[in-house]
GUSERO-557033 format. One record per residue (C-alpha): residue number from 1; residue in one letter; x, y, z. Coordinates in steps of 0.25 Angstrom, whole numbers. Layout:
<pakols>
pos NUM, code a, u X, v Y, w Z
...
</pakols>
This chain:
<pakols>
pos 1, code m, u 455, v 527, w 343
pos 2, code a, u 456, v 517, w 354
pos 3, code k, u 468, v 513, w 360
pos 4, code i, u 470, v 498, w 362
pos 5, code v, u 480, v 489, w 369
pos 6, code l, u 481, v 475, w 368
pos 7, code l, u 489, v 466, w 377
pos 8, code e, u 494, v 452, w 377
pos 9, code k, u 498, v 450, w 362
pos 10, code i, u 484, v 450, w 358
pos 11, code h, u 485, v 446, w 341
pos 12, code a, u 488, v 453, w 331
pos 13, code s, u 476, v 452, w 326
pos 14, code a, u 469, v 461, w 334
pos 15, code v, u 477, v 473, w 332
pos 16, code e, u 475, v 470, w 317
pos 17, code h, u 461, v 471, w 320
pos 18, code l, u 461, v 483, w 328
pos 19, code k, u 469, v 489, w 319
pos 20, code n, u 461, v 487, w 308
pos 21, code e, u 450, v 493, w 313
pos 22, code g, u 456, v 507, w 316
pos 23, code f, u 463, v 504, w 330
pos 24, code d, u 478, v 507, w 329
pos 25, code d, u 481, v 511, w 343
pos 26, code i, u 484, v 497, w 349
pos 27, code l, u 495, v 495, w 359
pos 28, code q, u 499, v 480, w 360
pos 29, code i, u 506, v 475, w 373
pos 30, code p, u 510, v 461, w 372
pos 31, code s, u 507, v 457, w 387
pos 32, code a, u 497, v 457, w 397
pos 33, code l, u 499, v 470, w 407
pos 34, code t, u 496, v 471, w 422
pos 35, code g, u 496, v 483, w 432
pos 36, code n, u 501, v 497, w 428
pos 37, code d, u 505, v 490, w 413
pos 38, code l, u 492, v 487, w 410
pos 39, code l, u 486, v 500, w 414
pos 40, code d, u 497, v 508, w 407
pos 41, code a, u 493, v 500, w 394
pos 42, code l, u 478, v 505, w 396
pos 43, code a, u 480, v 519, w 400
pos 44, code d, u 475, v 524, w 386
pos 45, code a, u 469, v 511, w 380
pos 46, code d, u 455, v 511, w 375
pos 47, code v, u 456, v 496, w 374
pos 48, code v, u 464, v 484, w 379
pos 49, code g, u 465, v 469, w 374
pos 50, code i, u 471, v 459, w 383
pos 51, code r, u 472, v 445, w 383
pos 52, code s, u 471, v 437, w 396
pos 53, code g, u 484, v 441, w 403
pos 54, code t, u 479, v 457, w 406
pos 55, code q, u 471, v 458, w 417
pos 56, code v, u 462, v 469, w 417
pos 57, code s, u 456, v 471, w 430
pos 58, code a, u 446, v 481, w 438
pos 59, code d, u 457, v 491, w 442
pos 60, code v, u 463, v 490, w 428
pos 61, code l, u 451, v 494, w 421
pos 62, code n, u 447, v 505, w 431
pos 63, code t, u 461, v 511, w 428
pos 64, code v, u 459, v 510, w 413
pos 65, code s, u 443, v 512, w 413
pos 66, code h, u 446, v 520, w 399
pos 67, code l, u 446, v 506, w 391
pos 68, code r, u 436, v 504, w 381
pos 69, code a, u 437, v 490, w 381
pos 70, code i, u 444, v 478, w 383
pos 71, code g, u 448, v 466, w 374
pos 72, code c, u 451, v 452, w 379
pos 73, code f, u 459, v 445, w 367
pos 74, code c, u 454, v 432, w 374
pos 75, code i, u 443, v 424, w 378
pos 76, code g, u 443, v 428, w 393
pos 77, code t, u 440, v 440, w 399
pos 78, code n, u 443, v 439, w 415
pos 79, code q, u 456, v 445, w 413
pos 80, code v, u 447, v 458, w 413
pos 81, code n, u 439, v 463, w 424
pos 82, code l, u 425, v 464, w 416
pos 83, code t, u 416, v 470, w 426
pos 84, code a, u 426, v 482, w 428
pos 85, code a, u 428, v 483, w 412
pos 86, code t, u 411, v 483, w 412
pos 87, code a, u 410, v 494, w 422
pos 88, code l, u 419, v 501, w 416
pos 89, code g, u 413, v 499, w 402
pos 90, code i, u 423, v 491, w 395
pos 91, code p, u 419, v 480, w 387
pos 92, code v, u 429, v 468, w 385
pos 93, code f, u 428, v 459, w 373
pos 94, code n, u 436, v 446, w 372
pos 95, code a, u 437, v 434, w 363
pos 96, code p, u 427, v 423, w 366
pos 97, code f, u 429, v 414, w 354
pos 98, code s, u 442, v 417, w 346
pos 99, code n, u 451, v 409, w 354
pos 100, code t, u 440, v 397, w 357
pos 101, code r, u 446, v 387, w 347
pos 102, code s, u 460, v 389, w 350
pos 103, code v, u 456, v 386, w 366
pos 104, code a, u 448, v 374, w 361
pos 105, code e, u 459, v 367, w 353
pos 106, code l, u 470, v 370, w 366
pos 107, code v, u 460, v 362, w 374
pos 108, code i, u 458, v 350, w 365
pos 109, code a, u 472, v 351, w 364
pos 110, code q, u 475, v 350, w 378
pos 111, code a, u 465, v 339, w 379
pos 112, code i, u 471, v 330, w 370
pos 113, code l, u 485, v 332, w 377
pos 114, code l, u 483, v 331, w 392
pos 115, code l, u 474, v 317, w 388
pos 116, code r, u 485, v 311, w 380
pos 117, code r, u 494, v 316, w 392
pos 118, code i, u 504, v 323, w 383
pos 119, code p, u 507, v 335, w 392
pos 120, code e, u 515, v 324, w 402
pos 121, code k, u 520, v 316, w 390
pos 122, code n, u 525, v 329, w 384
pos 123, code a, u 532, v 332, w 397
pos 124, code l, u 538, v 320, w 400
pos 125, code t, u 544, v 318, w 385
pos 126, code h, u 550, v 333, w 388
pos 127, code r, u 557, v 327, w 400
pos 128, code g, u 563, v 315, w 392
pos 129, code k, u 552, v 304, w 397
pos 130, code w, u 545, v 295, w 386
pos 131, code d, u 531, v 292, w 391
pos 132, code k, u 524, v 284, w 382
pos 133, code t, u 512, v 280, w 390
pos 134, code a, u 497, v 282, w 387
pos 135, code q, u 493, v 281, w 401
pos 136, code g, u 484, v 291, w 403
pos 137, code a, u 484, v 297, w 387
pos 138, code y, u 471, v 298, w 382
pos 139, code e, u 464, v 302, w 368
pos 140, code v, u 454, v 314, w 370
pos 141, code r, u 444, v 305, w 362
pos 142, code n, u 431, v 301, w 371
pos 143, code k, u 438, v 309, w 381
pos 144, code v, u 427, v 319, w 388
pos 145, code l, u 431, v 335, w 387
pos 146, code g, u 423, v 342, w 399
pos 147, code i, u 422, v 358, w 395
pos 148, code v, u 420, v 366, w 406
pos 149, code g, u 414, v 377, w 400
pos 150, code y, u 407, v 377, w 387
pos 151, code g, u 410, v 390, w 380
pos 152, code n, u 416, v 393, w 367
pos 153, code i, u 429, v 386, w 370
pos 154, code g, u 422, v 375, w 378
pos 155, code a, u 413, v 372, w 367
pos 156, code q, u 424, v 372, w 356
pos 157, code v, u 433, v 364, w 364
pos 158, code g, u 422, v 353, w 364
pos 159, code i, u 420, v 353, w 350
pos 160, code l, u 435, v 351, w 348
pos 161, code a, u 435, v 339, w 358
pos 162, code e, u 424, v 333, w 351
pos 163, code s, u 432, v 334, w 338
pos 164, code v, u 443, v 325, w 346
pos 165, code g, u 433, v 315, w 351
pos 166, code m, u 430, v 320, w 365
pos 167, code r, u 417, v 321, w 373
pos 168, code v, u 414, v 333, w 377
pos 169, code h, u 407, v 337, w 389
pos 170, code y, u 404, v 351, w 395
pos 171, code y, u 400, v 360, w 407
pos 172, code d, u 398, v 373, w 408
pos 173, code v, u 390, v 383, w 418
pos 174, code e, u 380, v 388, w 406
pos 175, code s, u 372, v 380, w 397
pos 176, code k, u 378, v 376, w 384
pos 177, code l, u 375, v 370, w 372
pos 178, code p, u 385, v 358, w 368
pos 179, code l, u 393, v 358, w 355
pos 180, code g, u 396, v 345, w 348
pos 181, code n, u 393, v 334, w 358
pos 182, code a, u 398, v 342, w 371
pos 183, code k, u 389, v 338, w 382
pos 184, code p, u 387, v 348, w 394
pos 185, code v, u 387, v 341, w 410
pos 186, code t, u 381, v 347, w 420
pos 187, code s, u 392, v 349, w 429
pos 188, code l, u 406, v 354, w 430
pos 189, code e, u 409, v 342, w 440
pos 190, code e, u 403, v 333, w 430
pos 191, code l, u 412, v 338, w 418
pos 192, code l, u 424, v 336, w 426
pos 193, code a, u 422, v 323, w 430
pos 194, code l, u 419, v 317, w 416
pos 195, code a, u 428, v 325, w 407
pos 196, code d, u 443, v 319, w 403
pos 197, code v, u 446, v 334, w 398
pos 198, code v, u 441, v 346, w 405
pos 199, code t, u 443, v 359, w 399
pos 200, code l, u 439, v 373, w 405
pos 201, code h, u 433, v 384, w 398
pos 202, code v, u 425, v 393, w 408
pos 203, code p, u 428, v 407, w 410
pos 204, code g, u 437, v 413, w 421
pos 205, code g, u 431, v 419, w 434
pos 206, code s, u 427, v 417, w 448
pos 207, code a, u 416, v 407, w 443
pos 208, code t, u 427, v 398, w 437
pos 209, code e, u 438, v 402, w 446
pos 210, code n, u 445, v 386, w 450
pos 211, code l, u 432, v 379, w 443
pos 212, code i, u 442, v 368, w 441
pos 213, code n, u 447, v 366, w 456
pos 214, code r, u 449, v 354, w 465
pos 215, code d, u 436, v 349, w 465
pos 216, code r, u 434, v 350, w 452
pos 217, code l, u 447, v 342, w 447
pos 218, code a, u 444, v 331, w 457
pos 219, code v, u 431, v 329, w 450
pos 220, code m, u 438, v 327, w 436
pos 221, code k, u 445, v 313, w 432
pos 222, code p, u 459, v 309, w 435
pos 223, code s, u 461, v 309, w 419
pos 224, code t, u 455, v 321, w 416
pos 225, code v, u 462, v 333, w 411
pos 226, code l, u 458, v 348, w 413
pos 227, code i, u 460, v 359, w 404
pos 228, code n, u 459, v 375, w 407
pos 229, code a, u 460, v 384, w 395
pos 230, code s, u 449, v 394, w 402
pos 231, code r, u 453, v 402, w 414
pos 232, code g, u 465, v 401, w 422
pos 233, code g, u 456, v 401, w 436
pos 234, code v, u 448, v 389, w 431
pos 235, code v, u 456, v 378, w 435
pos 236, code e, u 463, v 378, w 450
pos 237, code i, u 477, v 376, w 447
pos 238, code d, u 483, v 371, w 460
pos 239, code a, u 470, v 360, w 460
pos 240, code l, u 474, v 356, w 447
pos 241, code h, u 488, v 354, w 449
pos 242, code d, u 485, v 344, w 460
pos 243, code a, u 474, v 336, w 453
pos 244, code l, u 484, v 335, w 442
pos 245, code i, u 496, v 332, w 451
pos 246, code e, u 488, v 321, w 459
pos 247, code k, u 483, v 315, w 445
pos 248, code r, u 469, v 320, w 448
pos 249, code l, u 469, v 325, w 433
pos 250, code a, u 478, v 321, w 421
pos 251, code g, u 481, v 334, w 415
pos 252, code a, u 478, v 348, w 413
pos 253, code a, u 478, v 359, w 403
pos 254, code l, u 479, v 374, w 407
pos 255, code d, u 479, v 387, w 398
pos 256, code v, u 475, v 395, w 408
pos 257, code f, u 479, v 399, w 423
pos 258, code p, u 475, v 407, w 435
pos 259, code v, u 487, v 416, w 435
pos 260, code e, u 496, v 417, w 420
pos 261, code p, u 506, v 423, w 417
pos 262, code r, u 506, v 438, w 411
pos 263, code n, u 517, v 436, w 402
pos 264, code e, u 525, v 427, w 394
pos 265, code t, u 537, v 431, w 403
pos 266, code e, u 528, v 427, w 415
pos 267, code e, u 531, v 413, w 423
pos 268, code f, u 519, v 404, w 422
pos 269, code t, u 518, v 398, w 434
pos 270, code s, u 507, v 385, w 440
pos 271, code p, u 509, v 372, w 448
pos 272, code l, u 504, v 365, w 435
pos 273, code r, u 517, v 367, w 428
pos 274, code e, u 523, v 355, w 434
pos 275, code l, u 513, v 346, w 429
pos 276, code d, u 515, v 337, w 415
pos 277, code n, u 501, v 333, w 413
pos 278, code v, u 496, v 349, w 412
pos 279, code i, u 497, v 359, w 399
pos 280, code l, u 500, v 372, w 404
pos 281, code t, u 497, v 383, w 392
pos 282, code p, u 499, v 399, w 394
pos 283, code h, u 484, v 402, w 391
pos 284, code i, u 485, v 400, w 377
pos 285, code g, u 470, v 394, w 374
pos 286, code g, u 469, v 404, w 364
pos 287, code s, u 482, v 407, w 360
pos 288, code t, u 482, v 404, w 346
pos 289, code e, u 485, v 411, w 334
pos 290, code e, u 471, v 410, w 328
pos 291, code a, u 463, v 412, w 342
pos 292, code q, u 472, v 425, w 344
pos 293, code e, u 469, v 430, w 331
pos 294, code n, u 454, v 429, w 331
pos 295, code i, u 455, v 434, w 346
pos 296, code g, u 463, v 446, w 343
pos 297, code r, u 453, v 450, w 332
pos 298, code e, u 440, v 446, w 339
pos 299, code v, u 443, v 455, w 352
pos 300, code a, u 449, v 466, w 343
pos 301, code d, u 437, v 466, w 335
pos 302, code k, u 428, v 467, w 347
pos 303, code l, u 436, v 480, w 352
pos 304, code v, u 436, v 487, w 339
pos 305, code r, u 421, v 486, w 338
pos 306, code f, u 419, v 491, w 353
pos 307, code l, u 429, v 502, w 350
pos 308, code k, u 422, v 507, w 335
pos 309, code a, u 409, v 502, w 339
pos 310, code g, u 404, v 500, w 355
pos 311, code t, u 402, v 486, w 352
pos 312, code t, u 402, v 476, w 364
pos 313, code r, u 398, v 464, w 357
pos 314, code w, u 406, v 452, w 364
pos 315, code a, u 410, v 459, w 376
pos 316, code v, u 411, v 451, w 388
pos 317, code n, u 407, v 462, w 398
pos 318, code f, u 398, v 472, w 391
pos 319, code p, u 385, v 474, w 386
pos 320, code e, u 386, v 470, w 371
pos 321, code i, u 383, v 477, w 360
pos 322, code r, u 383, v 473, w 346
pos 323, code h, u 392, v 480, w 334
pos 324, code v, u 386, v 491, w 327
pos 325, code e, u 395, v 500, w 319
pos 326, code k, u 394, v 513, w 323
pos 327, code d, u 387, v 522, w 312
pos 328, code a, u 384, v 535, w 321
pos 329, code q, u 394, v 546, w 322
pos 330, code s, u 395, v 543, w 338
pos 331, code r, u 393, v 531, w 346
pos 332, code i, u 393, v 531, w 361
pos 333, code l, u 395, v 519, w 370
pos 334, code h, u 390, v 520, w 383
pos 335, code v, u 392, v 511, w 394
pos 336, code h, u 383, v 512, w 406
pos 337, code r, u 378, v 507, w 419
pos 338, code n, u 367, v 497, w 417
pos 339, code e, u 355, v 507, w 423
pos 340, code p, u 342, v 512, w 417
pos 341, code g, u 342, v 527, w 410
pos 342, code v, u 357, v 527, w 405
pos 343, code i, u 352, v 525, w 390
pos 344, code a, u 341, v 535, w 392
pos 345, code r, u 350, v 546, w 398
pos 346, code m, u 361, v 543, w 388
pos 347, code n, u 351, v 545, w 377
pos 348, code a, u 346, v 558, w 382
pos 349, code d, u 360, v 564, w 383
pos 350, code f, u 361, v 561, w 367
pos 351, code a, u 348, v 567, w 365
pos 352, code e, u 352, v 580, w 373
pos 353, code a, u 363, v 581, w 364
pos 354, code g, u 355, v 580, w 351
pos 355, code l, u 361, v 567, w 349
pos 356, code n, u 352, v 555, w 340
pos 357, code i, u 355, v 543, w 343
pos 358, code v, u 357, v 533, w 332
pos 359, code a, u 359, v 520, w 338
pos 360, code q, u 360, v 514, w 352
pos 361, code h, u 364, v 500, w 358
pos 362, code l, u 363, v 496, w 372
pos 363, code q, u 367, v 483, w 381
pos 364, code t, u 368, v 481, w 395
pos 365, code k, u 376, v 470, w 401
pos 366, code g, u 374, v 470, w 418
pos 367, code s, u 376, v 484, w 423
pos 368, code i, u 382, v 490, w 410
pos 369, code g, u 375, v 496, w 398
pos 370, code y, u 382, v 499, w 384
pos 371, code v, u 376, v 507, w 374
pos 372, code i, u 380, v 511, w 361
pos 373, code t, u 374, v 524, w 356
pos 374, code d, u 376, v 529, w 341
pos 375, code v, u 374, v 546, w 339
pos 376, code d, u 376, v 550, w 325
pos 377, code a, u 384, v 563, w 331
pos 378, code a, u 394, v 567, w 339
pos 379, code i, u 394, v 566, w 353
pos 380, code s, u 400, v 577, w 361
pos 381, code d, u 409, v 578, w 371
pos 382, code a, u 399, v 582, w 381
pos 383, code l, u 389, v 570, w 378
pos 384, code l, u 399, v 560, w 379
pos 385, code q, u 403, v 566, w 393
pos 386, code k, u 387, v 566, w 398
pos 387, code l, u 386, v 552, w 393
pos 388, code r, u 399, v 549, w 402
pos 389, code s, u 395, v 554, w 415
pos 390, code e, u 381, v 548, w 414
pos 391, code p, u 381, v 542, w 428
pos 392, code a, u 379, v 528, w 420
pos 393, code t, u 389, v 529, w 410
pos 394, code i, u 401, v 518, w 412
pos 395, code r, u 408, v 524, w 400
pos 396, code c, u 404, v 531, w 388
pos 397, code d, u 412, v 531, w 373
pos 398, code l, u 411, v 537, w 361
pos 399, code i, u 415, v 530, w 347
</pakols>
């Protein structure tokens, strides 16, 4: 049975689901790991589960290439080198839906607090100052919410925003159908100039690095507030700091940062700490009991289905094959370079061994192919080794 290592305090619902499915060899480590500590923890692991703090680089993956799967118990997967994982035949699973509501609620709460200037009033009151002025404090009703990235979370934010009377506009690089009364705009600059609240819900990576920079901050109205609950690299922090100091922006709320502490004992550093009109939260957009329970169950179920049946539905980096129960005696999971003749040669090997194929499911994605083959007979070590030695084979496992 597979050994599973879970890092970063993954919710107990994941462990419960895994054990209910017969996976008892589970090592739980409460913090993120780096360097040799990470390599040692994964030395004999078949599966690793992480959140956002553990960085699974190409070097790490090449050292622990025996891993069969990676579970990201969160939405994002940019902490894993997906290209390297794919090249090694390691599917990566995440939870794109389970914490949507939690993040959306946090964004709406932050929008209300920022427009009412609550962070500043709170800080002044803690220092003994009694500032009752209404200057610069606004209701959210009839204000324009500008959503950058209209995916699962962005769309949910829009629905909640309309329920408190906001007018919703959004910009996305892909064409997205609006929900409710939301209206698309044709450019990011148009959205930034229009919005009273700008909220970011885009993926990480080079395409969105410093998406909100000095030039784009300059487009926004001085009364606008900015919220980032997406990825830390999306906002140029020094530029945001300057805009807030110079009162070219009314306030901001950030839940993610370019560099984040690896654990509770490491100090969080940011120039934004000195500002009263900024809400800083420690990457807790999805940190509700409900979200973490749902995430634990969702990702654990995807790992179970892969380990028991080879299912890769919802893998972020892999050809997707839907769940098919294993009814035959043997199931071969074969990952290979996507090139002509691989399946023909593999099937010829089965025929030469006198084995009849009961069922076969093939999908390709980019440079790799993935095929599940059911055979109603035992697979010999010699045949398994022959399949693995095929030049186009990336990895070959037997269930």
